[in-house]
C-alpha positions as a printed NumPy array, in Angstrom:
array([[-70.003,  58.41 , -34.4  ],
       [-68.611,  55.948, -31.746],
       [-65.13 ,  57.044, -30.685],
       [-63.235,  53.97 , -32.145],
       [-59.676,  53.472, -33.129],
       [-57.707,  51.151, -35.347],
       [-54.262,  50.296, -34.363],
       [-51.798,  48.725, -36.797],
       [-48.586,  47.66 , -35.191],
       [-45.508,  45.614, -36.434],
       [-41.802,  45.422, -36.255],
       [-40.046,  47.934, -38.56 ],
       [-40.109,  46.651, -42.231],
       [-43.26 ,  44.289, -41.732],
       [-45.373,  46.674, -44.018],
       [-47.543,  48.473, -41.59 ],
       [-47.269,  51.911, -43.256],
       [-48.06 ,  50.435, -46.601],
       [-51.216,  48.703, -45.022],
       [-52.235,  51.975, -43.129],
       [-52.142,  53.931, -46.554],
       [-54.344,  51.124, -48.139],
       [-56.87 ,  51.658, -45.317],
       [-56.726,  55.349, -45.749],
       [-57.256,  55.145, -49.402],
       [-60.319,  52.952, -49.114],
       [-62.112,  54.182, -45.931],
       [-63.03 ,  57.756, -45.962],
       [-64.272,  57.661, -42.393],
       [-60.546,  57.299, -41.078],
       [-57.99 ,  59.806, -40.272],
       [-54.268,  59.17 , -39.81 ],
       [-53.044,  59.9  , -36.336],
       [-49.912,  61.702, -36.566],
       [-47.355,  60.597, -33.869],
       [-44.737,  62.897, -32.151],
       [-41.103,  61.875, -32.367],
       [-37.649,  63.269, -31.63 ],
       [-35.873,  62.008, -34.645],
       [-35.061,  64.207, -37.676],
       [-37.363,  64.046, -40.631],
       [-36.344,  61.808, -43.439],
       [-36.285,  63.008, -46.962],
       [-39.808,  63.588, -48.177],
       [-41.381,  63.73 , -44.674],
       [-43.388,  66.709, -43.731],
       [-44.035,  68.137, -40.344],
       [-47.622,  67.289, -39.181],
       [-48.097,  64.782, -41.942],
       [-45.879,  61.924, -41.149],
       [-44.834,  63.098, -37.622],
       [-44.674,  66.075, -35.351],
       [-40.962,  66.349, -35.119],
       [-40.017,  67.714, -31.654],
       [-36.741,  68.405, -29.898],
       [-36.091,  65.937, -26.99 ],
       [-36.657,  68.892, -24.493],
       [-39.96 ,  69.744, -25.918],
       [-40.977,  66.011, -25.927],
       [-40.105,  65.883, -22.152],
       [-42.229,  68.734, -21.372],
       [-45.209,  67.168, -23.005],
       [-44.423,  64.062, -20.932],
       [-44.368,  66.105, -17.809],
       [-47.706,  67.842, -18.832],
       [-49.394,  64.408, -19.231],
       [-50.033,  65.373, -22.885],
       [-49.519,  61.823, -24.338],
       [-51.982,  58.873, -24.407],
       [-48.74 ,  56.875, -24.809],
       [-45.092,  57.323, -25.294],
       [-41.988,  55.385, -25.304],
       [-38.266,  55.799, -25.591],
       [-37.731,  53.465, -28.52 ],
       [-33.904,  53.661, -28.482],
       [-31.788,  55.771, -26.073],
       [-32.703,  59.481, -26.579],
       [-35.304,  58.439, -29.436],
       [-38.828,  59.121, -28.22 ],
       [-42.243,  58.441, -29.94 ],
       [-45.591,  59.067, -28.667],
       [-49.416,  59.945, -29.31 ],
       [-50.641,  63.246, -28.169],
       [-54.101,  63.308, -26.58 ],
       [-54.729,  66.599, -28.703],
       [-54.272,  64.545, -31.875],
       [-57.004,  62.16 , -30.964],
       [-59.317,  64.95 , -29.907],
       [-58.684,  66.665, -33.326],
       [-59.64 ,  63.513, -35.182],
       [-62.544,  62.724, -33.209],
       [-63.978,  66.219, -33.369],
       [-63.942,  65.867, -37.166],
       [-66.152,  62.796, -36.704],
       [-63.346,  60.543, -38.131],
       [-61.801,  57.37 , -36.669],
       [-57.949,  57.542, -35.852],
       [-55.757,  55.013, -37.572],
       [-52.48 ,  54.443, -35.839],
       [-49.252,  53.261, -37.591],
       [-47.161,  52.452, -34.385],
       [-44.423,  50.078, -33.123],
       [-45.378,  47.078, -31.101],
       [-44.979,  48.636, -27.621],
       [-47.046,  51.717, -28.769],
       [-49.76 ,  49.394, -30.163],
       [-50.08 ,  47.457, -26.94 ],
       [-50.292,  50.812, -24.97 ],
       [-52.973,  52.072, -27.258],
       [-55.008,  48.778, -27.095],
       [-54.916,  49.16 , -23.313],
       [-56.018,  52.671, -23.524],
       [-58.888,  52.171, -26.039],
       [-59.868,  48.635, -24.885],
       [-62.945,  47.326, -26.765],
       [-63.208,  50.554, -28.726],
       [-59.848,  49.791, -30.552],
       [-59.099,  47.221, -33.046],
       [-55.342,  46.168, -32.645],
       [-54.04 ,  44.45 , -35.729],
       [-50.474,  42.919, -35.476],
       [-48.661,  42.636, -38.897],
       [-46.308,  39.79 , -38.995],
       [-43.427,  39.243, -41.524],
       [-43.467,  35.79 , -43.145],
       [-40.032,  35.337, -41.5  ],
       [-37.217,  37.176, -39.724],
       [-35.15 ,  36.688, -42.825],
       [-37.66 ,  38.408, -45.088],
       [-37.854,  41.145, -42.524],
       [-34.071,  41.61 , -42.583],
       [-34.105,  41.823, -46.375],
       [-36.992,  44.523, -46.38 ],
       [-35.04 ,  46.656, -43.947],
       [-31.822,  46.306, -45.983],
       [-33.589,  47.078, -49.151],
       [-34.938,  50.413, -47.691],
       [-31.333,  51.664, -47.5  ],
       [-32.329,  54.154, -44.832],
       [-30.114,  52.681, -41.982],
       [-26.591,  52.419, -41.088],
       [-25.27 ,  49.007, -40.243],
       [-25.56 ,  49.785, -36.612],
       [-29.153,  51.035, -36.709],
       [-30.135,  48.034, -38.844],
       [-28.622,  45.613, -36.321],
       [-30.565,  47.426, -33.652],
       [-33.952,  47.326, -35.592],
       [-33.528,  43.586, -36.252],
       [-32.747,  42.77 , -32.607],
       [-35.758,  44.901, -31.61 ],
       [-38.005,  43.067, -34.17 ],
       [-37.051,  39.653, -32.842],
       [-38.162,  40.756, -29.398],
       [-41.365,  42.515, -30.747],
       [-42.519,  39.324, -32.506],
       [-42.976,  37.695, -29.166],
       [-45.922,  40.137, -28.389],
       [-48.117,  39.132, -31.516],
       [-50.494,  36.97 , -29.491],
       [-51.246,  40.145, -27.34 ],
       [-53.112,  41.856, -30.306],
       [-56.688,  41.291, -31.31 ],
       [-55.658,  39.656, -34.522],
       [-52.335,  38.644, -36.409],
       [-52.132,  39.089, -40.158],
       [-48.985,  37.591, -41.753],
       [-47.874,  39.885, -44.584],
       [-46.535,  37.127, -46.979],
       [-48.515,  38.443, -50.078],
       [-49.174,  42.113, -50.063],
       [-52.279,  42.244, -52.108],
       [-53.934,  39.455, -50.021],
       [-52.78 ,  41.251, -46.774],
       [-54.205,  44.551, -48.065],
       [-57.576,  42.956, -48.518],
       [-57.623,  41.115, -45.241],
       [-56.716,  44.295, -43.343],
       [-59.469,  46.2  , -45.235],
       [-61.917,  43.613, -44.462],
       [-61.024,  43.507, -40.665],
       [-61.193,  47.317, -40.349],
       [-64.528,  47.572, -42.31 ],
       [-66.001,  44.898, -40.169],
       [-64.922,  46.653, -37.059],
       [-66.16 ,  50.015, -38.235],
       [-69.732,  48.81 , -38.953]])
């Protein structure tokens, strides 16, 4: 199997995780690439399924050892990254990794995989809709919500650097569009 990768990126709240789950449910040749992060697990999240939850010191050790394909300090003291060992694990099982990453992580992965990666940018219909989605999650403090919204505004300016942009204005239509893109890329 060719060592391809599918990268799904978007600002927080645009629907990328829902769309990645849809791809995973419909394309058995895909495997979810579990990112490493330094934040605490949210309720229902399991180590090694959603993320590898690492203390900041351990994350920094991986940086020093060049163990990451890409990593980023998303917010001060809050790190996220893709371990090289995760990609080797997926490719060794003859699967194609699917990434659910923020915009800068997506751009870094696109640069790493080049033509072997399909980089999809999920765009919200508007910034107002994105704000409502984030508020409806009820997982953020007022301060962290404001930080996420400010970051989203900046991230939207990078959409054109991805291979394709999909506006998530109708979830069912968006699911089918992303599935069609991924299927075409895999074949």
